[in-house]
C-alpha positions in Angstrom: -75.4 -20.9 -36.0 -76.5 -24.3 -34.9 -79.3 -24.3 -37.3 -76.8 -23.6 -40.2 -74.6 -26.4 -38.9 -77.5 -28.8 -38.9 -78.5 -27.8 -42.5 -74.8 -28.5 -43.6 -74.6 -31.8 -41.8 -77.6 -33.1 -43.7 -75.6 -33.0 -46.9 -74.8 -36.5 -48.2 -71.0 -37.2 -47.7 -70.6 -34.9 -44.7 -69.9 -37.2 -41.8 -69.6 -34.7 -38.8 -69.4 -31.1 -38.1 -67.9 -30.1 -34.8 -68.1 -26.5 -33.4 -65.0 -25.3 -31.6 -65.5 -24.4 -27.9 -64.6 -20.8 -28.8 -67.6 -20.8 -31.2 -65.5 -19.3 -33.9 -64.6 -22.3 -36.0 -65.9 -25.7 -37.1 -64.2 -28.9 -38.1 -65.8 -30.8 -40.9 -65.2 -34.6 -41.3 -66.4 -35.8 -44.7 -66.0 -38.7 -47.2 -63.3 -37.5 -49.6 -64.5 -40.0 -52.2 -67.7 -38.0 -52.5 -66.8 -34.4 -51.7 -63.8 -32.1 -52.2 -62.7 -29.2 -50.0 -64.3 -26.7 -52.4 -67.6 -28.6 -52.1 -67.5 -28.3 -48.3 -66.7 -24.6 -48.4 -69.5 -23.9 -50.9 -71.9 -26.0 -48.8 -71.0 -24.0 -45.6 -71.5 -20.7 -47.4 -74.9 -21.9 -48.8 -76.0 -22.8 -45.3 -75.1 -19.4 -43.9 -71.8 -20.3 -42.3 -69.1 -17.8 -43.4 -65.7 -19.2 -44.6 -63.3 -16.6 -43.9 -60.0 -18.5 -44.1 -60.3 -22.0 -45.6 -58.1 -24.5 -44.0 -55.2 -25.8 -46.1 -55.9 -29.3 -47.6 -53.4 -31.0 -45.4 -55.1 -29.9 -42.3 -58.7 -31.1 -43.4 -59.8 -34.2 -41.7 -61.4 -36.7 -44.1 -63.3 -39.9 -43.5 -62.4 -42.8 -45.8 -64.9 -45.5 -46.8 -64.8 -48.7 -44.9 -62.8 -51.4 -46.7 -64.9 -54.1 -48.5 -65.1 -57.4 -46.6 -62.5 -60.1 -47.7 -63.6 -62.3 -50.6 -64.6 -65.9 -50.1 -61.8 -68.2 -50.5 -61.6 -70.1 -53.8 -61.0 -73.8 -54.1 -57.8 -74.8 -55.8 
């Protein structure tokens, strides 16, 4: 299972995959500007991790991109 998690974690846009202590679930943190929940589910299946019951969208953790640095002040 860990090898499958490592393969999935290598996908661009997936930030972190955490395995539950019970070893029966994973939590995936991802960049929602790059991937959708359906993409994550397909990636997990492709990597050999069964997706028996997808989490509802409101319970999926997302990682948002860092805000851009403030613009330099302009002279009046």
